Backbone as ProteinMPNN parsed JSONL, in Angstrom:
{"seq_chain_A": "XXXXXXXXXXXXXXXXXXXXXXXXXXXXXXXXXXXXXXXXXXXXXXXXXXXXXXXXXXXXXXXXXXXXXXXXXXX", "coords_chain_A": {"N_chain_A": [[22.779, -27.27, -71.763], [20.65, -29.239, -69.87], [20.153, -32.747, -68.95], [17.42, -33.35, -68.641], [16.063, -31.423, -70.21], [17.14, -32.103, -72.683], [16.026, -34.631, -72.989], [13.317, -33.921, -73.119], [13.304, -32.509, -75.523], [14.04, -34.536, -77.274], [11.785, -36.163, -77.042], [9.856, -34.416, -78.061], [10.786, -34.235, -80.697], [10.272, -36.841, -81.546], [7.467, -36.869, -81.466], [6.939, -34.905, -83.379], [7.956, -36.16, -85.655], [6.159, -38.288, -85.827], [3.747, -36.899, -86.272], [4.437, -35.713, -88.697], [4.638, -37.961, -90.379], [1.947, -38.876, -90.29], [0.565, -36.674, -91.394], [1.737, -36.556, -93.909], [0.842, -38.952, -94.983], [-1.925, -38.438, -95.024], [-1.974, -36.286, -96.824], [-0.971, -37.537, -99.16], [-3.043, -39.379, -99.608], [-5.181, -37.631, -100.053], [-4.292, -36.369, -102.375], [-4.298, -38.578, -104.093], [-7.014, -39.17, -104.101], [-7.984, -36.836, -105.295], [-6.724, -37.002, -107.808], [-8.051, -39.21, -108.799], [-10.56, -38.295, -109.264], [-13.128, -37.575, -111.647], [-12.332, -35.536, -114.477], [-14.072, -33.386, -114.803], [-15.005, -32.946, -112.208], [-12.664, -32.275, -110.932], [-12.278, -29.669, -111.616], [-14.219, -28.38, -110.271], [-16.003, -26.902, -107.455], [-15.617, -28.707, -105.406], [-13.23, -29.965, -106.209], [-11.522, -27.743, -106.034], [-11.558, -27.295, -103.274], [-10.344, -29.643, -102.394], [-7.795, -29.317, -103.509], [-6.974, -27.061, -102.081], [-6.895, -28.219, -99.545], [-4.775, -30.019, -99.903], [-2.666, -28.237, -100.363], [-2.646, -26.889, -97.883], [-2.035, -29.022, -96.149], [0.499, -29.631, -97.123], [1.838, -27.265, -96.45], [1.722, -27.463, -93.652], [3.257, -29.759, -93.26], [5.733, -28.848, -94.171], [6.21, -26.906, -92.215], [6.483, -28.55, -89.948], [8.768, -29.922, -90.687], [10.605, -27.826, -90.7], [10.55, -27.176, -87.96], [11.556, -29.537, -86.876], [14.157, -29.517, -87.925], [15.176, -27.231, -86.647], [15.107, -28.031, -83.952], [16.857, -30.16, -84.021], [19.242, -28.866, -84.265], [19.857, -27.928, -81.81], [22.086, -27.898, -79.139]], "CA_chain_A": [[21.463, -27.863, -71.666], [20.714, -30.4, -68.986], [19.609, -33.997, -69.496], [15.955, -33.304, -68.676], [15.651, -30.671, -71.393], [17.497, -32.919, -73.859], [15.01, -35.686, -73.072], [12.082, -33.289, -73.588], [13.482, -32.206, -76.944], [14.009, -35.823, -77.977], [10.381, -36.57, -77.069], [9.187, -33.523, -79.002], [11.189, -34.664, -82.04], [9.544, -38.068, -81.84], [6.082, -36.493, -81.751], [6.944, -34.195, -84.662], [8.128, -37.171, -86.701], [4.896, -39.016, -85.928], [2.797, -35.992, -86.925], [4.915, -35.584, -90.075], [4.239, -39.177, -91.1], [0.489, -38.889, -90.407], [0.144, -35.644, -92.339], [2.197, -36.962, -95.242], [-0.089, -39.987, -95.428], [-3.194, -37.771, -95.335], [-1.768, -35.517, -98.063], [-0.873, -38.489, -100.268], [-4.376, -39.931, -99.851], [-5.998, -36.562, -100.641], [-3.815, -36.227, -103.754], [-4.771, -39.727, -104.848], [-8.456, -38.989, -104.274], [-8.156, -35.778, -106.294], [-6.312, -37.533, -109.109], [-9.034, -40.196, -109.241], [-11.818, -37.63, -109.612], [-13.287, -37.244, -113.069], [-11.794, -34.205, -114.771], [-15.103, -32.367, -114.596], [-15.064, -32.648, -110.773], [-11.41, -31.653, -110.52], [-12.407, -28.231, -111.851], [-15.416, -27.91, -109.567], [-15.749, -26.403, -106.101], [-15.071, -29.844, -104.647], [-11.825, -30.09, -106.592], [-10.809, -26.597, -105.465], [-11.409, -27.547, -101.837], [-9.343, -30.706, -102.234], [-6.482, -28.731, -103.792], [-6.647, -26.23, -100.916], [-6.509, -29.145, -98.47], [-3.441, -30.532, -100.228], [-1.737, -27.135, -100.125], [-2.56, -26.669, -96.438], [-1.293, -30.142, -95.576], [1.892, -29.452, -97.519], [2.376, -26.189, -95.615], [1.887, -28.004, -92.302], [4.392, -30.683, -93.328], [6.925, -28.005, -94.264], [6.405, -26.325, -90.893], [7.012, -29.586, -89.063], [10.139, -30.176, -91.117], [11.402, -26.702, -90.193], [10.649, -27.326, -86.499], [12.458, -30.661, -86.63], [15.526, -29.057, -88.209], [15.582, -26.301, -85.591], [15.35, -28.79, -82.732], [18.055, -30.994, -84.207], [20.413, -28.006, -84.166], [20.074, -27.56, -80.404], [23.164, -28.705, -78.542]], "C_chain_A": [[21.574, -29.119, -70.798], [19.997, -31.607, -69.61], [18.094, -33.991, -69.579], [15.467, -32.567, -69.921], [16.004, -31.418, -72.674], [16.456, -34.023, -74.077], [13.691, -35.113, -73.592], [12.158, -32.981, -75.087], [13.426, -33.484, -77.767], [12.57, -36.324, -78.094], [9.594, -35.711, -78.056], [9.522, -33.904, -80.44], [10.442, -35.924, -82.459], [8.09, -37.77, -82.206], [5.969, -35.761, -83.084], [7.078, -35.184, -85.808], [6.848, -37.977, -86.909], [3.847, -38.168, -86.654], [3.155, -35.823, -88.401], [4.45, -36.779, -90.914], [2.724, -39.218, -91.32], [-0.003, -37.869, -91.431], [0.574, -35.967, -93.761], [1.262, -38.023, -95.815], [-1.425, -39.357, -95.827], [-3.081, -36.986, -96.636], [-1.716, -36.44, -99.271], [-2.242, -39.068, -100.627], [-5.292, -38.89, -100.492], [-5.587, -36.322, -102.098], [-4.323, -37.368, -104.633], [-6.276, -39.602, -105.111], [-8.737, -37.92, -105.326], [-7.834, -36.297, -107.689], [-7.32, -38.525, -109.667], [-10.4, -39.59, -109.546], [-11.917, -37.49, -111.124], [-12.838, -35.798, -113.295], [-12.818, -33.101, -114.524], [-15.224, -31.983, -113.114], [-13.779, -32.002, -110.259], [-11.494, -30.133, -110.658], [-13.655, -27.651, -111.201], [-15.013, -27.36, -108.197], [-15.133, -27.499, -105.232], [-13.588, -30.035, -104.935], [-10.981, -28.963, -106.021], [-10.546, -26.797, -103.973], [-10.338, -28.61, -101.592], [-7.939, -30.161, -102.492], [-6.04, -27.817, -102.658], [-6.205, -27.1, -99.741], [-5.092, -29.668, -98.682], [-2.386, -29.466, -99.958], [-1.549, -26.897, -98.632], [-1.797, -27.786, -95.736], [0.19, -30.017, -95.901], [2.558, -28.349, -96.697], [2.633, -26.669, -94.187], [3.094, -28.94, -92.247], [5.701, -29.903, -93.379], [7.239, -27.37, -92.91], [6.98, -27.325, -89.905], [8.464, -29.906, -89.409], [11.071, -29.075, -90.626], [11.607, -26.813, -88.677], [11.632, -28.437, -86.147], [13.909, -30.236, -86.843], [16.037, -28.13, -87.112], [15.918, -27.048, -84.309], [16.609, -29.646, -82.837], [19.343, -30.167, -84.091], [20.716, -27.56, -82.746], [21.132, -28.49, -79.818], [23.019, -28.773, -77.043]], "O_chain_A": [[22.472, -29.943, -70.976], [19.336, -31.499, -70.642], [17.531, -34.575, -70.505], [14.56, -33.038, -70.606], [15.251, -31.37, -73.646], [16.061, -34.307, -75.208], [13.022, -35.741, -74.412], [11.188, -33.174, -75.82], [12.827, -33.505, -78.843], [12.181, -36.852, -79.136], [8.76, -36.225, -78.801], [8.647, -33.897, -81.305], [10.028, -36.048, -83.611], [7.549, -38.353, -83.145], [5.014, -35.972, -83.833], [6.391, -35.059, -86.822], [6.496, -38.308, -88.041], [3.147, -38.659, -87.54], [2.27, -35.794, -89.256], [3.934, -36.614, -92.019], [2.266, -39.555, -92.412], [-0.882, -38.167, -92.24], [-0.152, -35.678, -94.712], [0.932, -37.989, -97.001], [-1.991, -39.711, -96.861], [-3.995, -37.018, -97.461], [-2.345, -36.162, -100.292], [-2.564, -39.228, -101.804], [-6.088, -39.219, -101.371], [-6.441, -36.097, -102.956], [-4.726, -37.15, -105.775], [-6.747, -39.893, -106.21], [-9.632, -38.085, -106.155], [-8.584, -36.06, -108.636], [-7.435, -38.668, -110.884], [-11.296, -40.282, -110.029], [-10.906, -37.307, -111.803], [-12.956, -34.952, -112.408], [-12.463, -32.007, -114.084], [-15.511, -30.829, -112.797], [-13.799, -31.269, -109.271], [-10.855, -29.399, -109.904], [-14.091, -26.554, -111.549], [-13.837, -27.357, -107.834], [-14.239, -27.24, -104.426], [-12.789, -30.24, -104.021], [-9.857, -29.19, -105.573], [-9.458, -26.508, -103.476], [-9.522, -28.477, -100.679], [-6.999, -30.504, -101.775], [-4.861, -27.794, -102.306], [-5.259, -26.762, -99.029], [-4.306, -29.747, -97.738], [-1.333, -29.759, -99.391], [-0.423, -26.722, -98.165], [-1.004, -27.526, -94.831], [1.04, -30.27, -95.047], [3.713, -28.486, -96.293], [3.647, -26.319, -93.584], [3.863, -28.908, -91.287], [6.667, -30.261, -92.705], [8.4, -27.303, -92.507], [7.862, -26.988, -89.115], [9.286, -30.132, -88.521], [12.189, -29.348, -90.189], [12.705, -26.573, -88.175], [12.442, -28.294, -85.232], [14.782, -30.558, -86.036], [17.191, -28.229, -86.697], [16.908, -26.732, -83.649], [17.332, -29.83, -81.857], [20.415, -30.721, -83.845], [21.719, -26.89, -82.504], [21.072, -29.708, -79.985], [23.833, -29.408, -76.372]]}, "name": "protein", "num_of_chains": 1, "seq": "XXXXXXXXXXXXXXXXXXXXXXXXXXXXXXXXXXXXXXXXXXXXXXXXXXXXXXXXXXXXXXXXXXXXXXXXXXX"}
């Protein structure tokens, strides 16, 4: 692998880490908002949507973590 491609991968890793941090923050805030809902709203359609959002954010975070690991293994 030449230096240009290594630099591109390093830049991609930096962007992935930034996205990871932003999505983790969004997920944490959504979890906190859900936890602060009255119990009656947690079991409503709104609560279901929030839980789906949390799951989707978690899946996205996992995907970014997998991408980061794959890129870090490139020599």
